[in-house]
N, C-alpha and C positions, 0 to 999 in steps of 0.2 A: 445350498441355495445358489442357483446357480447364476452364473459371468458372459458378462459375452464373451464369445472365443477370441483369442489372441487372432491379429493378422499375419504370424506365422507362429507356428507351434517352436515351443524351447523343445519336441522329439523332432522336428520338421528341421531344424538349424544345427542340432546335433548330427542329422544325417548325411547333413549335406557337409559338414566339415571333418577336414582326417585329422584333426584335433580335438574332437567333441568332448572328449572322454576330461583332459584335462580344461579343458574353457569350463564346460560349467562346475570345474571343480572353484574356478578360480574366478568364477564373473557374477555378479548378482544378476536374480529373476529379471529385474528392471529391462535389460540388455534384451531382450529375446520375444518382445513386440509388445504390444497396446490392445488394449489393457494389460497391465503386466500380473495380473491374479488369475492363474489358471482358475474351472470351473469347481472346482472341488473346494474352490480357498474363500477364503475371506480379506476385504484387504486391509491391513496390517497399518494400524495406523498409530500416530505419538504427540504428545501436545511439548511446545519447547517453549515455557513457562506458563506455567500453574499458577500463579496469583492472577486479583484482578480481574481481565476481561478472559484469561484464560476456559475454565471453563463454557465459557458461551462461547468463545472461537473453535474452541474443540466441537461443540451442538451443532454449529454451523457447518464445518467439514463432514461430519457423518449424516447430513441429507440426504436423503434418498437412495446411499449406497450402505451394502452391509461389512459393520467393521466389524474388526477386535482391538482393542488397544491392548500394545504391544509394550509402549515404552513413555516413561513421565519423565520430563528434562527441567530442572527449575537450578541455579544459581544459588537456590537455596537448596537445600535437602529437605526438609520438613515440609513445604509446600509441594515436589515431589511424588513426596511416598504417602499426603493425606488424597492426591490426588488418584493416585494409582489406588489408592483405600476406596473411597467413593466410586470410582466407576466401573473397577475391573476388581473389587475384593482383596489386592495387592499383590495380583496378579502378574501385572506389567510391572516390569523394570525401574526402578526408580533410577537417575543419570542425573549428577551434577554438573557434566563435560557435554556442549547436544552434539562435537565431534566423536563420540564412541557410542553418543545414541545411533547418529548416523552410520554408522560400520554395520548396524542389523541388516541380515542376510530379509528378514520378514521384516518390512518396513517398506510400505508403498504410498504414505498418505502421511502430508506433517500438517499439522495447524499450530500457525506461531504467534504467541502471543507476548513476548519480552517487552519491555522497553522499546522505539523507535530505533535507538540509536544501533539494535542488536539486524533490527528488520533485513537489510539488505546482505549482509556476511551470513545467517544460518539463512534464509533463503537458497540465494548461489550455491550454499555447501551441500544443499538437500539438492536442487536443482542435478548439480555434478553428481550426486549420487544418484541419480533416477529417481525420486522420489516426486511426487502434486503436493504444489502448495496451497492452505491457504491462510496468507497472512494479514494479523490484527490493519488496522490503522491505524495513524498514517503508514503510509507503502517505505518510507526512508527518511534519514535525518538531514541530507540534505540532497541537492541536482545532482549528482553527479555517482551516488548512491542509485538512484530510479534509472537511470539509464544501464549501466552494468548489470542491471535485475531485465531487463528487457533483453537484451544480449544474452547472457544466460540462460535463462531459458529457451526463445531463440534456437539458441545455438545446441544445447538439449532436447528439444524436444519435448518438454515438460508441460503442465497446464499451471496454472497462478492463477487465484482471482484472493481481489482485496478485500477484507473485513466488511465491506460496504453498500448495501443491493439497494438504494432507493433506486439507481439506474433503469432496474429490473419493472421495479410498476410503472413510472415516465414509459420506459418503452412500449406498454401496454396502453394507454392514453391517447387516445384519440387528436388531443389539443396540445398534446408532448410532440406525439411522431407529425402531424403538421410543423409544427416549427422545426424539428428536425431533417426534413424535406428541406425548407424553407433555408434555412445556413446550411445545409450539407448542398446544396444545386449548384451552388457557385454564381447563381444570378443577382445576390443583392451585393452590390458593390460597394455603396459605401453606408454601414447600418448604422443606422442611430440610437438602437435599444441601448437602453441599460439595464442591468438586472440587478436588483436590490436584495443583498440579505443581512437584513436589522437583527442582531443581538443574537441570543441560544448559543455563544463562542464561549460561555463561560472562561472573557479574560482575567477579571478580578479574583476568580475561584482558583486558579492553574496561573497567576502572577505568584514569582517564586520570591525566595526573602533568604538575601544574600546576610553573611557575616556568622552566622548561626557557625561553631567550634568544633572541632573532632570529635567524634561518640566510639561509644566500644564497638566493634565488630561482632555482631552475635555469630554465638559458635557454628553455625548450624547454613551461615554465609561464606560464599567463597566472592570479597569484594573485590578480588582484583580480576576474576571474571567478569564479574558482574558488568566494573569498567571499563574492560574490551577492549576495543576500537576507539573512544572516547578517553578525554585526557585523563589521567589519571588524580582523582583528587581526597582528600580524608573522608574515610566513611562518617556520614552522619544523615538520619533516619528520612529525612526529606526526602532525600536524594531516592530514594523508591517506595514502592508502594504507592504510585497514584499520583504522591507529592513531585515526582521525577518531573511532570509534564513544566514545569516552575522553571529547570534547569537549560539552558541552550544546550550544554552537552548532554543531554538524550533526550529532549524531543526539543519543542517549537510554542508552549501554554497552551491558551483555547485553544489558540488560532489550528494547532496540526493537531489538538483532541475531537474536536468537531468538526472542523471545516472539510475533508474528506468526507463525512457523510453529506454537508451542506452542498456543496462542491461538482459532486459528483454525474451527481445525475441532472446538475443545469449544465454540466461539459456534456455528457451526454445528447439533454436535448437541444443542445445552441450547437452541437455537430464541433466541436472542438477536442477531441480525443488524439489526436495527432497533433497538435497544434501547442501553443503556450502563449502569454500574453506579454505584447510588444514594450508597453510601457508602465511601470508600478510608480504610482503618486499615493506617498502617503500623508496621516496629518497626524503626527505623536506627539509626544516628549521625552526628550533623552530619554534612549535606550542602555538599560545596566549592562555590562560586558558577560556576564556570568546569568543572572537571572533575567525571566520576563518580565513585562509588565504592561501597564495599560497602555492603550491607543486610541483613537476616536475610527477610523475610518483609512481604507485604504481602497482605488481607484487600477481596477485592471484593464485596462484597454488593449487589445488587437488589434490585426492587422488592417483588418477587415471594419474598424471601427467600434465592431458592438464589442460593450463594457462590463465587465461583474464589476459592482463594487461591494465591500463590504465592513460593515457599521459595526459601534459593539455595543453602543447606545449602554456604554456603562463608565467612558468618561468625554471630555472635549464635544466640540461642535457634533450637532448631523450632518450630511453630506447634502451639499447643495449647489454642484459642479457643474450639472447637468442631471435634469428633467428625468424622472424614472421611468420608463415605458417600455412595453414589450416588442415582437414583433407581430410581423401581421401580415395577410397573403396582399394589405392595402397599398405596403412599403415597394409593389411590382407592381409594375405594366401588366396591360392585361390577357398580352400575349402569357407574358411569362407569369401569372396566377394560372394558366392552362397550361403551362407545361410542371407547376407544380402538383397540378390534380389527377395529369396522367405519367406519376411516380410512383415505381412501387411503393411498399410500407418496407421498412425496412428490415433487415432480416431480422427474430425471434433470439432475443439476449438466450444465452443457455446455461444453466444454472452450474455450483462445481461440481455436484455428481455427474450431471447429464455432459458436461463436457467430461470428466475422466472416461465416462463411459465412452462418447463416441471418439474421444480424443479427438477435438476441435476445441478450437479458442471458448474460455471460458466469458460471458459478460462483463466481469470485472477484472479483463486481462491487463497485462503487464505494461504496455504503449499504455491507455489509456489510464492504471492508477499511475503511474511514472505518473501524466502530465495534471493531472489531480493534487496529487501530492506539491505541482512544480506551482500552483496555483497558490499555496501554502507557504510556500519554501516561497519565492518569490516577494510574498507581502512581509514577511515577516523580517526577507532584506531588506527592502525598504524601510519599516519598523527602523530596525536596529542601525539604519547609515541613517536616518531622519533625510532621505532627499527622495528623488523622481529618479528612479531605474529605466535605462532603455538597453533593450531583451532582442535575442536575436534566436529565435526557438529553432530553429533549423540548426546550429551551430551549437546552441544551448550555452550560451555567453553571454555577457553582458557588452555594449560595446564602445570600446576604447572606455572601461572602468576597472581598470587592475583591482583597487581598492575592492571593490562590489567581487572580482571574480576569484578572490581567495577564499570566499565563503563556498564558493558551488563545490570546490572538493575539498577540504580542507586535509592535514595530514591527519593520517591517523594512527594509533599506537599501533607500536610493534610488540609482536609479528602479523597484526589485522592488517588486510589489505583487501581489496574489491579489482 
């Protein structure tokens, strides 16, 4: 099946190189141009994290592309083997360690559906190996990981798409496009809009259970590798398989499970893809240091006054600090309204498949995905600390707050680092 040709073919590269024969023997095909698959070949693909969301994430990776599954990886070998059998009749090689998978020279695209404490490290390793990535949400476990992912994909020129797609519909909706223009224009100097997301965050469902005793590690599971960059803890089954979401070591409760779905399209609509909130105000009971729990609401205020509010609807009082209202042309002067009407529509967002083919940024690109994940991380940190936080979205640090800043880039277990 025909593919988009290289901008520079492997043959032309070698013909210009005095050491071409040596280079061809030691360098992966990804460096010889973009996209990195010759016209006669399919894209070689792999899934890392084959349980839960894995099959769905892999299917999103494959949309619009001619692919061949070459590898399946999971710290539980049974899950990797099952996925390989289901999608390739067992032809795709199974791995337990993602590092061995990423050594393959026939691998072009990687879907990542591990728990979030592995998302950043594996995404960065894949970019370094010359691969494009579609990663399950949330993007990361803490803020500094997101910036490291953004920098890595910029450095290596790879394509990244977060595994949530609501912004693609928003970018085609006339009302959302108008709001995007208003908020991106710079004409809204003092915005009093408040956007509320009430419910749908699975707060109780993904609240953790502390105090469960150690259990026997399954024979097929590499528990040390599962823990990876997070603190090592004795195995117990609720730390895996979906209920991992209730432990701060791996995710951030229902907030992080569902929040990127809800706030990623909102972030595009209100033109916040390149910034973060400056004030975060929570209402929540005292938080447990190891597991996630209940909360009532969190208000996130941006520098221009715009506010996102998330209300759990599962605990505590309703949010009543400010009336909920949307952005409108009526918020602007007549002259500014005409300026908005004359603005061109934003560029269409590219799907992952189109971005891979065209070698252009995907709609859910690293910076946007990072900023959407920051909404969730900042909200969770305000809940955990039980107080208002003030944040610098450019430096990506809390202002004069050493206690809060320790949560932005917590130590990773050796030998893992970002």
